[in-house]
C-alpha positions in Angstrom: -10.7 0.7 6.9 -7.7 -0.2 9.1 -9.4 -3.4 10.3 -10.3 -4.3 6.3 -6.6 -3.4 5.3 -5.4 -5.9 8.1 -8.0 -8.5 6.9 -6.9 -8.2 3.3 -3.1 -8.2 4.2 -3.4 -11.3 6.4 -5.3 -12.9 3.5 -2.6 -12.1 1.1 -0.1 -13.6 3.4 -2.2 -16.7 3.6 -2.9 -17.1 -0.2 0.9 -16.6 -0.7 1.7 -19.3 1.4 -0.9 -21.7 0.1 0.2 -20.9 -3.5 4.1 -21.2 -2.6 3.7 -24.5 -0.9 1.7 -25.9 -3.8 4.0 -24.6 -6.5 6.9 -25.9 -4.8 5.1 -29.1 -4.5 4.5 -29.3 -8.0 7.9 -28.2 -9.2 9.5 -31.0 -7.0 7.2 -33.6 -8.8 8.2 -32.1 -12.0 11.9 -32.5 -11.2 11.3 -35.9 -10.2 9.6 -36.8 -13.5 12.5 -34.8 -15.4 15.4 -36.3 -13.5 17.0 -38.4 -16.0 17.6 -34.9 -18.3 20.9 -33.5 -17.8 20.3 -30.0 -18.7 18.4 -28.1 -15.7 16.5 -24.8 -15.8 17.6 -22.1 -13.3 14.6 -22.8 -11.2 15.4 -26.3 -10.7 19.1 -25.6 -10.4 18.5 -23.0 -7.4 15.2 -23.8 -5.9 13.7 -27.2 -6.4 17.1 -29.2 -6.0 16.9 -27.8 -2.3 14.2 -30.3 -1.5 11.4 -30.0 0.9 13.2 -27.8 2.8 13.0 -25.1 0.4 9.2 -24.7 0.9 9.0 -22.7 4.0 12.0 -21.1 3.0 10.4 -19.7 0.0 7.1 -19.0 2.1 9.1 -16.9 4.7 10.4 -15.1 1.9 7.0 -14.2 0.4 5.8 -13.1 3.9 9.3 -10.9 4.3 8.3 -9.0 1.0 4.8 -8.5 2.0 5.7 -7.5 5.4 8.1 -4.7 3.9 5.6 -3.4 1.9 2.7 -3.4 4.1 5.0 -1.7 6.7 6.0 0.9 4.1 2.5 1.9 3.3 1.7 2.2 7.3 4.5 4.3 8.0 4.0 7.1 5.7 4.3 10.4 7.5 0.7 11.6 6.6 -0.5 8.9 9.0 1.6 10.0 12.0 2.2 14.0 11.6 0.7 15.5 9.0 2.0 19.2 8.4 -1.5 20.6 8.3 -2.4 19.2 11.4 0.6 20.4 13.0 0.4 23.9 12.3 -3.2 24.0 13.1 -2.6 22.3 16.6 0.6 24.9 17.0 -1.5 28.0 16.2 -4.5 26.9 18.6 -2.2 26.3 21.4 -0.3 29.7 20.9 -4.0 31.3 21.4 -4.2 28.8 24.4 -7.2 27.2 23.0 -6.6 24.0 24.6 -10.1 22.5 23.9 -10.5 23.6 20.3 -7.0 21.7 19.8 -8.5 18.8 21.5 -11.3 18.5 19.1 -9.3 19.2 16.2 -7.0 16.5 17.2 -9.8 14.2 18.1 -11.1 14.3 14.5 -7.9 13.1 13.0 -7.1 9.4 13.1 -3.5 10.2 12.9 -0.7 9.3 15.4 -0.7 12.9 16.5 -4.2 13.3 16.7 -4.5 10.5 19.1 -1.8 11.7 21.0 -2.9 15.0 21.4 -6.4 14.1 22.3 -5.1 11.7 24.6 -2.7 13.7 26.4 -3.9 17.6 26.4 -7.0 16.7 28.5 -4.6 16.7 31.5 -3.6 20.7 31.0 -4.4 22.1 34.3 -5.2 25.5 34.1 -4.8 26.2 38.1 -1.0 25.8 37.5 -0.2 28.8 35.1 3.2 28.7 35.8 3.5 24.9 33.9 0.1 23.9 33.0 0.3 20.6 34.7 3.1 19.3 32.6 4.2 16.6 35.0 0.6 14.8 34.0 1.0 15.7 30.4 4.1 13.9 30.0 2.7 10.9 32.2 -0.1 10.8 29.5 2.7 10.9 26.8 4.7 7.9 28.1 1.3 6.0 28.9 0.2 6.7 25.1 3.6 5.9 23.5 3.9 2.5 25.5 0.3 1.6 24.5 0.9 2.3 21.1 4.0 0.6 20.4 2.4 -2.9 20.7 0.5 -2.0 17.8 3.1 0.2 15.8 5.9 -2.3 16.2 3.9 -5.8 15.5 4.6 -6.2 12.0 8.0 -4.5 12.1 9.0 -7.0 14.6 7.8 -9.9 12.5 10.6 -9.1 9.9 13.1 -9.6 13.3 11.3 -12.9 13.7 11.9 -13.8 9.8 15.4 -13.1 9.5 16.0 -15.4 12.8 14.1 -18.2 11.7 15.4 -18.3 8.1 19.0 -19.3 9.0 17.6 -21.8 11.2 15.6 -23.2 8.7 18.6 -23.3 6.1 20.7 -25.2 8.7 18.0 -27.7 9.3 18.0 -28.3 5.2 22.0 -28.6 5.5 21.5 -30.8 8.4 18.9 -32.8 6.6 21.2 -33.3 3.2 24.1 -34.3 5.4 22.4 -36.7 6.9 21.1 -38.2 3.8 24.8 -37.8 1.9 26.3 -40.1 4.7 23.3 -42.3 4.3 24.1 -42.9 0.6 27.9 -43.3 1.3 26.6 -45.9 4.0 24.6 -47.9 1.4 26.8 -47.2 -1.9 29.9 -47.9 0.1 31.6 -45.7 -2.1 31.9 -42.2 -2.7 30.0 -41.6 -5.8 29.5 -37.9 -6.7 26.3 -38.6 -8.8 24.7 -40.2 -6.0 25.6 -37.4 -3.5 24.8 -34.5 -6.1 20.9 -34.5 -4.8 21.9 -34.3 -0.9 24.5 -31.8 -1.2 22.1 -29.5 -3.4 19.8 -30.0 -0.4 22.7 -28.8 2.1 23.9 -26.1 0.2 20.7 -24.6 -1.6 18.6 -24.6 1.8 21.6 -22.5 3.8 22.0 -20.2 0.9 18.3 -19.4 1.0 18.2 -19.0 4.5 21.1 -16.6 4.2 19.3 -14.5 1.5 16.2 -14.2 3.4 18.1 -12.9 6.5 20.2 -10.5 4.5 16.5 -9.0 3.1 14.9 -9.1 6.7 17.7 -7.3 8.9 18.3 -4.2 7.0 14.7 -3.8 6.3 13.7 -4.3 10.1 16.3 -1.8 11.3 15.2 0.8 8.0 11.7 0.6 9.2 12.0 0.6 13.0 14.3 3.8 12.7 11.4 5.3 10.4 8.7 4.4 12.9 11.0 6.0 15.8 11.3 9.2 14.2 7.9 9.7 13.2 6.9 9.3 17.0 9.4 11.2 18.1 8.3 13.8 16.0 5.0 13.7 17.3 5.8 13.8 21.0 8.2 16.8 20.1 5.1 18.6 18.5 3.0 18.0 21.5 6.0 19.4 23.9 6.4 22.6 21.3 2.5 22.9 21.8 2.8 22.7 25.7 5.6 25.1 25.6 4.0 27.5 23.3 1.1 27.6 25.8 3.3 28.0 28.8 5.2 31.0 27.1 2.0 32.8 26.1 0.6 32.4 29.7 3.5 33.6 31.4 4.5 36.1 28.8 4.2 39.3 31.0 5.7 37.8 34.0 8.8 36.7 32.0 9.0 40.1 30.2 8.8 41.6 33.8 12.3 39.5 34.7 14.0 40.7 31.4 15.7 44.3 32.2 15.0 46.9 29.6 18.9 47.7 29.5 22.1 48.2 31.3 23.3 51.1 33.1 
């Protein structure tokens, strides 16, 4: 199901890119045919007059929206640390039933389930004082490092979109200014009507490049913080499970060190 959702997501991205490219091209051709008209629509005024550079900017905007929606779906808490699984695993570890906890965790596709199934086999019953905590901590570090590449892949794509959008806008700005100076050179005078199209390219591409970045940057940090919080909760739950078992195993020894009263 996970591979199918990724395939559907990628197909939607590709279809959106193709649709945006075809639609923008059609709009540009329609605008060229209707050039003599003085009254322009909002679409023509704010998008089409930006020229060809608007095509990649619109495509990037569609990708940003798709990534935000996809990441919100993937970052649901139920996919990381569901409460029912958390309570069940804590109860099993409170009874020192490590193998049962591993079996329950292995049957769950969640982040916590996979983490517990990966780390708990490192429990060392021959070391009742800490149950091999060092090996468990190393397993947690290995698991989180390996999972981070998959977990943050699509979140980091938002950062890439945020960085590339202003550069695309700057490219359109330079393109418009070069065309404006070429128009001045050919006409030999500053005719506002002749420069209007070139100035539209220069300004609109910068405008939409900044709009893309303004949307992508907050969403990137917001979703990255959500992912970090979910991972931290899963790691904290596993550590709590291990501590619970250690306290149960060493309960009598701990009580023996506590005085009954003071003389």
